[in-house]
C-alpha positions as CSV (number, residue, x, y, z in Angstrom):
1,M,8.8,140.9,27.3
2,A,8.6,141.3,31.1
3,A,5.1,139.7,31.1
4,E,6.6,136.7,29.2
5,R,9.3,136.5,31.8
6,D,6.8,136.6,34.6
7,A,4.7,133.8,33.0
8,R,7.7,131.4,33.3
9,P,8.9,129.4,36.3
10,L,12.3,131.1,36.4
11,T,14.9,131.1,39.2
12,Q,15.8,134.5,40.6
13,E,19.1,134.3,38.8
14,Q,17.3,133.5,35.5
15,R,15.0,136.5,36.1
16,K,18.0,138.7,36.6
17,A,19.6,137.4,33.4
18,W,16.4,138.2,31.5
19,S,16.3,141.8,32.9
20,E,20.0,142.3,32.0
21,A,19.2,141.0,28.5
22,M,16.6,143.8,28.3
23,G,19.4,146.3,29.1
24,H,18.4,146.7,32.8
25,E,21.1,146.7,35.5
26,K,18.6,145.8,38.1
27,E,15.5,143.5,37.9
28,Q,13.5,146.2,39.7
29,T,13.9,148.4,36.6
30,T,12.2,145.8,34.5
31,D,9.4,145.4,37.1
32,L,8.9,149.2,37.6
33,H,8.7,150.0,33.9
34,Y,7.3,146.9,32.3
35,G,5.9,144.6,34.9
36,R,2.6,146.4,35.7
37,L,-0.7,144.5,35.8
38,S,-4.0,146.0,34.6
39,E,-6.8,146.1,37.1
40,E,-8.6,143.5,35.0
41,R,-5.6,141.1,34.9
42,R,-5.1,141.6,38.7
43,A,-8.7,140.7,39.4
44,E,-8.5,137.6,37.1
45,L,-5.4,136.4,39.0
46,F,-7.1,136.8,42.3
47,R,-10.1,134.8,41.0
48,Q,-7.7,132.1,39.9
49,I,-6.0,132.1,43.4
50,A,-9.4,131.9,45.1
51,D,-10.4,129.0,42.8
52,G,-7.1,127.2,43.4
53,K,-6.1,127.5,39.8
54,S,-2.9,128.8,38.2
55,D,-2.4,130.5,34.8
56,K,-1.3,128.0,32.2
57,I,2.3,128.5,31.2
58,T,2.7,128.1,27.5
59,E,5.6,126.5,25.8
60,L,7.4,128.5,23.0
61,S,8.3,126.8,19.8
62,D,12.0,126.9,18.8
63,E,11.1,129.5,16.1
64,A,9.5,131.7,18.8
65,K,12.4,131.3,21.1
66,I,14.8,132.3,18.3
67,K,12.7,135.4,17.6
68,L,12.6,136.3,21.2
69,V,16.3,136.1,21.6
70,D,16.8,138.1,18.4
71,M,14.6,140.8,19.7
72,V,16.5,141.0,23.0
73,L,19.8,141.1,21.2
74,D,18.6,143.8,18.9
75,A,17.4,145.8,21.9
76,I,20.8,145.7,23.6
77,K,22.9,146.5,20.5
């Protein structure tokens, strides 16, 4: 879920809300435990930066959004 958060153009306040919805008081908790990149992914991101490209941000369907929110709500219950 943290990777999905990071793939979106969110404001700092939205990122904090996302982390709190995951049950984390601080956004750093989310980053520390869930926001790690694999070596392969890090290398790919640097290749994209060097090529002047960015990762495509995908849009979620309404059904996927509902499922995501349900998962977050279940996790914080």
